[in-house]
N, C-alpha and C positions, 0 to 999 in steps of 0.2 A: 609352746610348740608352734612352729610356723605352719601356716595353712598349706597343704599339699598343692603343688602346682597343677592346674587343670591341663589335661592334654589338649593338643591342638585339635579342633573339630575336623572331622574327616567327611568329605563328600562321598556318597556311594550312589552313583546314578543321579536320580532326582531327589535323593534323600541326603540330609545334612544332619550330622549328629555331633554332640559334644557337651562338655560341662559348662554351666553358667551359674552365677550366683543370683538368686531371686529374692527380692524383698518380701518378707512374710508379715512382720508386725514390729512394733516398737520394742518389744521385749526380746525377740530372737534375732531381729535385724535380717541381714542377708544370709540365706542358706544355700548350700551347694545342691544343685539339681541337674539331672540328665535331660537334655532337651533334644527332641527329634523333629526335624523339619521335613515334611513329606506331603506331596500332593496339595500344596497350598495351605496346610495345617501345621501349626506349631504346637506340639504336645510336650509335656514334661513329666518326669518321674523322679522319685527320690533316689533310686538306684537303677542301674542298667538291668538288674534282675527283675524289676517290676514291669518291664516292657511287655511281658507276655500276659499279664493279668490285671494290673492296676494303673490306670492313667489318672494323674492328679489334676489335669486341666488341659484344655485345648482351645486355641483361638484361631479363627478363620482369617487368613491374611487378606482375602479378597475385600473385606470391609474394614480392615485394620489400618491404623495410622502408626507409622514408625518415626520416632523422634530421638535424636541424639542429644544427650544432656552434657556430657563432658568426655574426657579421653577414654574412659572405660565404661561409662553408664549409658544406657539407652532404654526407651520406654516403648512398649507396644500396647495399643488401646484400640478397642473397636467401638468407641462412642460412649463409654461409661459403664456398660455392663461388665466388661472384663478389662483389666489394666495390669500389665506385667512390668514391674520395674526390675531391670536386669543389669548385671555388671559382669564384664569379662575380666580375665586376669591381666590382659594387656591391651594396649591400643590396637596392635596388629590383629589380635584375635577378635576384638570388637568390630574392626573394619571387615574382617572375613564374614562375620555373622551378618552385618548390615548388608553387605553385597548379596549374600545368599538369600536373605529375607526380601530384599527389594526385587531380585529376580523371581523368587517364588511368588511374591505378590503380583508382579506384572503378569506372570503366567496364569495365576488364579483368576485375575480380573479378565484376561483374554478368554479363558475357558468358560467363565460365567457368561460373558457377552455372547460367545458362540452358542452356548446352550439356550440363552434367551432368544437369539435369532432363530435357532432351529425350532423353538417352540412357537414362534410367530409365523412359521412358514406353512401353516395348515391351509388347505385349499379353501379360501373363502370367496373366491370369485364366482359369479354366476355361471351356469352351464353354457350360456350363449356366447361367452367370451373365451371359448376353448382355444381358438387359434391365437387370439391376442395374448392369453396367459402363457401359451407355449413359447411365443416369440419373446415375451418378457422374461421368462425363465431362461431361455437361451442367451439373451442379452446379459442377464445377471451372471450366468455361469462364465460367459466370456470375460466379463469385467473381473470376476473373482480370479480367473486364471491369470489375467494380466497383473492384477495386484499381487497374486502369489509369486509370480516371477520377479516382480519388483522387490518383494520381501526377500526372496532368495538372493537377489543382487545385493541388497543391503547386508544380508548375513555374510555373504562372501567378502564384501568390502570390509566388514567389521573384522573378519578373521585375518584378512590381509593387513589391515592396520595394526592389529595386535602383533602379528608376526614381524612386520617390518619395524614397528616401534620397538619391539624387544631387541631386534638386531641392531638398530640404531643406538639403543641404550648401551648394549654391550660394546659397540665400537667406541662410543664416547668414553666409556670406562677404561677401555684399553688405551685410548689415546692419552688419557690423563696419566697413565703409568709409564708411558714411553718417554725415554730421555731423548734429547735432541741428538740426532744421528742420521745414519743413512736410511733407516727404515721409516723415518718420520713422514716422508713424502708419500709413501705407500699407504700408511695408516690414514693420512688426511684424505687421500683419494678414495679410500674405502668408505670413510665416513661421509664424504660428499655423495658418493653413489647411493649409499643407503638412505641418506636424507632426501635425495631426489626420488627414490622409490617411495619413501614415506609420503612425500608431497603429492606424487601422482596418485597414490592410493587414496589419500585424503580427498583430493579433488574428485576422484571417482565416487567416493562415498557422498560428497556434497551433491554431485549431479544426480546420483541415484535417489537421494532424499528429496531433491527438488522435483524429479519426475514423479516419484510416489505421491508427494503432497499435491502436485497439480492434478494427477489422475484422481486422487481421492476427493479433492474439492469439486472436480467436474461432475462426479457421479453422486456426491452427497445430497445435493438438492433434489435430484431426480428420485433417489431412494427415499428421502423423507416424504416427498409428495406421494409416492406409491404406498408408503407405510400408512400415511393418513387416510388414503383412499381405502386401503384394506380394513383399517379400523372402523371407518364410517360404515362400510358394508357389513362388518360384523355386528356393530351396534344396531343397525337397521334389522338385521336378521334376528338378533336377540329380542328386539321390541316386537317383531312379528310373532315370534314364538310365544312371547309373554301374552300378547293379545289372543292368540289361539288357545293358550292354556286357560285364560280367563273366560273366553267364550265357552270352552268345554266345561269348565266348572259351573258357569251360569246355567248351561243346558242341563247338567246333572241336578243342580238344585231346583231348577224349574220343574224338572220331571218329578223329583221327590215331593215338591210342594203341591203339584197337581194331583198326586195320589192321596194327599192328606186334606188339602183345602180345596173344595170345589170352587170354580170360578164365580158361581152365583153369589158366594158369600163376600166377595171383594167389592170394594167401591170403585166404579168405573173411573171416577175422577182421579183417584189415587193410583189406579192401575195405569192410566195414561201417563201420569207424572213419573211413575216408577219405570215405565218402558222408555221414557226419554232419558232416564239416568241409569240405564241398564249397565253401562260400563262401570259406573261408580259402585253399583250394588255388587257386581261380579267381583270387584276387587276388595270388598269388605273383609272377606275371610282372610285374604292374604295380608291386608293391612293390619288387622287386629292380631293375627298370629305373630306378625313382626313386632308389634308394640308390646304385647303382653307376654310374659314368660313366667315360668315357675321360679320362685325365689329359693335361694339355697338355704336361707334361714329356716330351720325346722319350725320355728314359731311364727312364720310368716303366712302368706296366703298365695293362692294361685288364681289367675284370672284367665277366663276363656271367653271366646265370642259368644254372645247371646244367641238364642234361637232366632232364625230368620223371621219368625212371626212378629218379633218386636220391631224389626226394621220396616216391615211392610204391613202394618196393621191398618185396618179400615177405620173410617170416621166413627163407626158405631162402637168400636171397642176401645177408643182412646180413653174415655172416662173410666171404663173398667180397669184398664191398665194402670191409670193414675191411682185409682183406689187401691189396686193391689200393691203398688210400690210405695204407697203412703205419700205421694207427691201430687198436689193438685195443679191444674194447668196454669193458673194465674201465678203460682209461686215460682214457675220456671223463668229464668232470666234468658231471654232470647238473644243469643250472641249476634245474630244478623241485625236485629233491630238496634242492638247496642252500637254496632259498628256504623250503622247508617243514621243514627239519631243525630239531628243537627246540633244538639247540645253536648254530644259526646266530645271529650277532650281531643280525640284524634281528628275529628272533622272540623274543629274550630281552627281557623288560621289566624293566629294572633301575631301581630308584628312585634318582635322583641324590642324592649325598651332600649337596650344597648347591645352592641355586638360583643359577645364574650370571646375571650382569647382561646385559641386552639393549640398553642404551643407554650412550652416553658424552656428555659435553658437546658441543654443536654446534661445528663449526669456525668460528672468527672470520673475518670478512671483512676482512683487512688487505691493503692494497696495498703493492707493493714493486717497485722498478725492477730487473728481472732483468738487463738488459744492463749496468748499472753494476757488477754483481758478476761476471758471467760473461766480460766482454770481456778481463779479464786472466788468464783461466783456460784459454784455448784451448790444447790440446795437453798439458795437465797431467793427472796422475792424479787421479781423482775423490776418492779418499780423502785427498788432500793439499790439497784446496780448503777453506778455512774457510767454511762455509755457515751462515747464520742458520737458525733453526728454521722460518722461513716456508716453506722448501722441504721440510720434513720431514713425516713422519707420526709420531704419538706412540707408536711402538714401535721396538725396536732390530732390528738385523740378525739377532740370535740368535732373536728372536721370529718374524721372517719365516721363518727356517729351520724353526721349530717348526710354522709354518702348513702345511708340506708334509704334515702329518698330518691335514689337514682331511677327507680321504676315506680314513681308515684302514680303513674297511670293505672296500675293495678288497683289501687285504693279508689281511684276515680270510678273505675268500672264496678268495683264492689259496692260503691255507694248507690249505683243505679239498679242493682239487682233487687228483684222482688222476693226471691227465695233466700232465706237465711242460710240454707245449706250450700247453695251455689256461691253466695257471698263469702262463706267460709273457705271455699276453694280458692277464691282470689286472694283472701287474706293469707292463706297458707302459701300460695305462690309468692306473695310479697315477702314473707319471712325467708323463703329460700333465696329469692333474688338478692337479698342483702349480702350474701356470701359470694356472689359471682365476681365481685371486684377484687377478691382476695387471692384468686388462683395463682397469679404471678407476683403478687405484692409481698415480697419477703422483707421489705424494710419496716422498721419499727416506727410508729408515729411518735411525735414529741409528747412527753408527759405534760399535761396542762399544768400551769401554775394555779395555785389556789385563788379563786376569784376570776380566772380567765373565762372569757365568753366567746361565743361565735354565733353570728347571725347568718342565715341563708334566706334572703328575701327574693322569692320568685313569684310574688303575688300577681304582678301584671303579666308575667310570661307564662306561668304554669298554674297559677291559682292558689299557691300555698306559700307560707313563710314559716321558718323554724328558728328556734333559739336554743343554744346549749350553754351550760355554765358548769365549771368545776366547783362542786359544792363541798368537797371534802378532800383533804390531802393524805390523811392517815386514818383509815384506809382511803386510797384514791377513789373518788366516785364522781360521776358526771350526770347531770340531769338534762333531759332533752324534751322539748315541746314543739310540736308542729301542728298547724291548723290550716285547713283548706276551705276555700269558698265553695267547694263542691261537696261539702257535707261530711267531712271526716276529721278526726283529731287523733294525733299520735303522740304518745308520751312514753318516756322510758327513763329509768335510772339504772346505770350500769357501773359496776365496779369490777375490776379484774383481779383474779387470783392467778398468779403465774409462777411456775417453778421450772428451773433449768436442771435437766437431768443428765447432762453430759452429751448424749447423742441427739436429744430432741428437747424442744421447749413446749410445754403445755400451758395454754392460756384458757382459763375457765371463767367466762363472764358470769357475774352474779347480779341478781336483780331481775326485774321483769319489764316487759314491754306491753303497753295497752293501746288498743285502737277502739275508738268509739265512732258510731255512725249516727248522725243527727236524725235522719228520716226514720230509721227503724228502731232507734234506741238500743241497737245491739252493741254489746260491750265485750271485746275480745281481749285475751291476755295470753302471753306465752313467754318462754325463756329461750336464751341462746344456747347453742351446742358448744362443745370444746373444740378449740383450734389448736392444731399441733404443727410445729415447724420442725421438720426433720433435717438431718445432716448439718447440725450446727457447727461441728468441728471439721469434718472431712466430707467432701462431696458437694454436689449442687443442692442448694436449699430448695425445699418444696413444701407445700402447705396442704394439710388435709383437715377436713371437718368431719367430726364423728359424734354420734349421740342421738338422742331422741327428743322430739319437741311435741308438746300437746298444746294445740291452739284451741282454747275453750271459749265458747259463747256463753257468758254468764247469764244472759236473759233467757235463752232457750234450752241450755244444757247440751247443745250440739258440740262435737269435738272432732278435731282432725289430728290424728296421731301420725307424725312424720318420723321417719327413720333415716338418718344419714349413715350409710354403710361405710365403715373405715376401709381404707385401701388395704388390699391383701394381694401379695404376689401370686398366691395360688388360686385366687378366685377367678372364675370364668365370667363374672359379671363385668359390666362396664365400670370404669373408674368413676368415683365421685357420685355414685348412684344415690338417689333419694326416692323413697316410696312412701305412700300415705293412704289412709282410709278415713273418709268423712262419715261419721255416725251421728245419729240423733241421740236424744237423752235416754232412749230405750236400748241403745246399743246396736240398732239396726243400721247396716252399711248402705249408703246412698251413692257415694262417689269413690272412685279409686284414682289416686294420683301417682305419677311415675315420671322420672326424668333424672337430670343431673343438676347439681347446684352450680355448675359453671357454664351451663349451656341453655337448657330449656326445661319446662315442666308441661305435662299434658294431663288431662283428666277425662274420665269417661263415667257414665252413669251405670250404676249397678242395677241389673234387672232381676237377678235372682242370686241367692247365696245358699250354700250348704256346706256341711262339714265333710272334708275329704279324708283321705287315708292318713294314718299316723306317720309322722316324720321320723327322722333318725333318732330323735330323743324321746319318742313316744308321744309327742304333742301333735294334736290334730291341726292340719292346715285347712283354712277356709277357702273354698272355691267360689269365685265370683264370676257370674255371667254378666258381661258388660257390653254396652254399645261401643261404636267406633270412637276412638280417642280424639279429643280436640285440644288444640294448643292453648295453654293458659298464659305462658310467658316464654320469651326468647331473649337471650342476651344480646345487647347491642354490640356491634363490632368495636374494637379498640381504635383510637385515632391512629393516623399514619405516623410512624416513628415512635410508637408508644414504648418500644423496648429501650429507647434512650431517654425516656421521660418517666422512669420509675414505674412503667406499665400503668400510668394513670388513665382512667376513663375520661370521657368528654366532660362529665360533671366535675371530676376531681381536678382537672386542669384549671378550672375556674375558681376553685375554692379559695386559693390564696391570692386571687386578683384583688388589688386594693380598690375599695369603694369609699366614697366620701360619706361622712356622717355616721360611720360606725362608732361603737363605744371605744373609749381609750383602752379597754381591757380586751378588745377583739383579737383573735389569733392572727389576723392579718397584720397587726402592728407588732408582732413579736419579732425582735431584731435577729435572733439567732436563726430563726426559721427562714426569714427573708434572705439572710446571708447564705444559708445553705442552698436555697433555690437558685441564687445567683451564681453558685459554683465556688464561693469563697469559703471553703470548709474550715481552714485554719482560723479565720476570724470568727466563724460560726461557733467553733469549739470554745474559743475564749469567751465569747458572749454568753454561751450556754452555761459555762461555769460561773460567770458573774451573776446571772439570773438565779441560778440555783443557790448560790451563797446568800444572795439578797433575800430569797424566800426563807432560807433557814434562819437568817437573822430576824426577820419579821415574826417567824413562828416562835423563836426563843423569847422575844419581847412579849408576844401574846401569852405565852405560858407563864412568864413572870407576873404579868398583870393578873392572870387567873389565879396564881398562887397567892398574891397579895389579897385578892378578893376573897379567896377561900379562908384566909385568916381573920377576916373581918367578922362582925356579928352576922347573924343569919340573914338579916334583911339585905346586907351588902353583898352576899355571895350568890345572888340570883343569876342564873344563866351559866354557871360554871359546870362543865361536865368532867367528872372524874371516874376513871375505870375502877374495877374492883381491886386491881393491884396497885392502885394509887397513882398510876400514870395518867396525866391529863391528856384527854383526847382533843381533837380539833373542836373548839367552841366557836368556830367561824359561822357567822350568820349570812346565808346566801343573799345576794342582792335581789334576784328576780324569781327565786323559787322558795317555797316553804314546805316543811315536812308535815304531811297530813296523812290520815288513814283513809284509804279509799273505801267508800261505803259499799261498793259492789263486790270487790275482791277481798276486802279486809286487810290489804297489804298497806304497810306504811312506806311512803315514798315521797320524794320531793316533787311538788306540783307547781306549775307556773302560777304566780300570784298576780301577774299583770304589771303594767307600768313601763315596760321596756320600750315598746313602739311609740308610746306617748312621749317618753323622754327623748327618743330619737327625733320625733317631729319637732320638738321644742329646742333640740340641741342642748339639753340640760343633763350633763353627765357629772355633776358635782359630787354625787354619792359614790362614784366609782373609785376604787383604791388605785394607788400608783404601784403597779406590779412590774412594770418594765423599766 
C-alpha cells in the first residue's frame, strides 16, 4: 500500500502545523509525525489527538541550526543535544517548512535579544548622575524610535516588492500566452509599467536598507561603550558588596571569638600578623565552602571548614595541635620555602640545550566509514584489530607512556618533602596529572612493534631521562624506566586489555607503576583506572576516566585512596571529578584531595574527623574538618592551534622530533608514523601493513625455532615458553629490561637492567634487531 499523502501544512497566525516524516532509528526508519511550530518552538506528536496531552519532543529554534540535505530532507539541530532528521512529501512542502522555520527562528532570536536587553536595563548608574542618566535614556528612546520607523519603512518596502513582483510575474505569464496581434502592444506596455514600479520599489528598499545600516552603525559604538561602562559599574558594585559582606562576617566571627577566647591568651605577634591579613581570614569561610562540598556517593565523605581556632592558634599551642593531629612540625613540607628554595626546579633557570619544535603539520581532513571497519570487530581485542592510520595519532604507545612525565615537577617537589604524608599528596597529584593529556585525544596510538624502544632524554633541561621498550607482543606489554637527578625513579610495566562494545570502547590498563625516592627510601606503587571512549559509531567521540586508585607507601603503610567519578548526565557534580583521602597505616585521615583530572588538584589538611549521618544506603559518611585548600597541580594550557595538531600538549609535539644518536629501534625512526605526521596517510597505511606483515613473519620464524628447540633433548629446550594449551607464547628476550620480582611489593615486572645510555654514548647498536 502506498503511503498516504501528507496534507499541505497550514499556517494559523504565528502557528504552523503539518505532517512530516521524522527519522527514528535504523529499524523503523522514517515515521510520520504531526509537527507544530509556535512561538519559536518546534514540537511534534505521533497524532493530532496527542496535542492536548503528550508532546514527544520540542526544540528551541533560537539556538537551532537549519540545514537542507536534498530536495525533500532537512535537519534541525541545536548543537548536539537534539537533532531532528525530517523529510517532507515534496520539494514544495519542504520549502514551505524551511521558510516558516527561518522566519520563526529570526523572530525567536529577536525576541531573545530584546529580553536580554531589557534584563540589562536595570538602573546601575550612581544617584549623582540622575540628569545624565535621564538625558541618555531620552537619547536612546529617540534613537530607538528612529530605528523603529526605519524598520517600518523596510517592512512597507518588502510588502510593496512582494505585491509588484507578483503583478509583474502575472503580466509576464499573460504575455507568454498572448499571440501576436492587436493587444500585444498593450500587454507589453503593462509589463513595462509594472517592471518600472518593481524597480522603483526595489530602489526604495535599497535606500531604506542603506539608511538603516548607516544609522545602526553610527550608534553601535556608542551603545557598546555605554554597555561596557554599565558593566564596569556593576562589577565595582558587586565587589563593594562582597567586601562589605566579608567585613560583616569577620566582625561576627571576631565577636564570637571574643566571647570564647580572651585576648590575654593570644600571642601579640601572631595577633598583629593576623590583623594585617584580616581580609584573607575573613574570606576563609567563603573559600572553603566553595571548595568543599558533600559528595553524592553514600560511601563518600563530607568536608567542612575547621574551627577558626585552628587558623589563629598561638605559638604556645602549635605543638599541642601537632601532637593532637599526629603530625610533627619538622615533618611538614613548607610550600613557601619549596617555592623559594634556590634548588627548586621552578627557580632554576636552565638554558635549554636545543630549541624544541612547537608545531607539527596540520591533521588532514580525510573521511572514513568507521562502521564498515568496526562492525566485524565487536568483542575482539583492540590490539588484534587491523586499523588504518585514520584512527591513529602520529605517536606510539611508548611515547604515550613517556607523556606521563609531562608534570615531572610534581615528583621534584615530592622529593623535597620532609613529610611522607605530604609527599604522598604530590605523588597522588602526579598520578592524576597523567590523564590530563587525554581529555581531547581520541586518536589511537600506534601499537609498538616487538623490540621497539623510545628514549626521552631531558637530563640537561629537566634533570631526568626515560626509556621505554615493547617487551611482549602477545599479550602486548611495554616497560618504562625514568630516573631523575633530583632523587626519584619511576618505573612501570603496562599492558592493555581492551574491548569494543559497539557504542563504546573500554581500555583496562594492567600492571603497576612504582616510584621510589632516594632520600627517604619511600617506595610507592599504584595502578591505572579504566579509560572509556564513547560514541564510537555515532556522535562526537569523548573520553572518560573512571575507577579507583590506591597509592601505597610500602615503607610507612600510608595510603591515598583516589576515586575517579564516572560521568553521569544526572549528576550535579562537576564533570571529571576526582576525590581522595590520605591516611596513615592506622587509617587516620591527614589530607583531603579534590579536583578534576583534566584541570587541577587541590589538597587541605584534616584537623578533625568524625562519623556523620547515615547515607541513602545506610553507610556512614565521614565528616572532615579541614584547613583552607591549597593547589597541588594545575594543567598547562595547550599550544596555539592544538585542535589542528591532534590536541597534542607542548611535550607531545616534541616526542616525534628526530634526534641524532637514538637507537635504530626508536619510535622516531618508524616510517609509517613519520608518514602519518607528514600528512601522507595513504603511504602510511601501506607502510603500516608492510611492518605488521614483517612482524608476523619474524614471529612465525621464532615460533618454528622454538618448536624445533622443544623437540630436542631437554638441555636443548632451555628458554622456550609454552602455555598450558600448547600454544607458544612470546619467548622474546628484551634488550634493556629483565623480568624480576620486586622485593618490596612482591610483584614480578620488567626492570631496567642498564646498558642503554652507555651504548648510546659509544654508538654501539649492534645488538638491536632490524624491526623497520
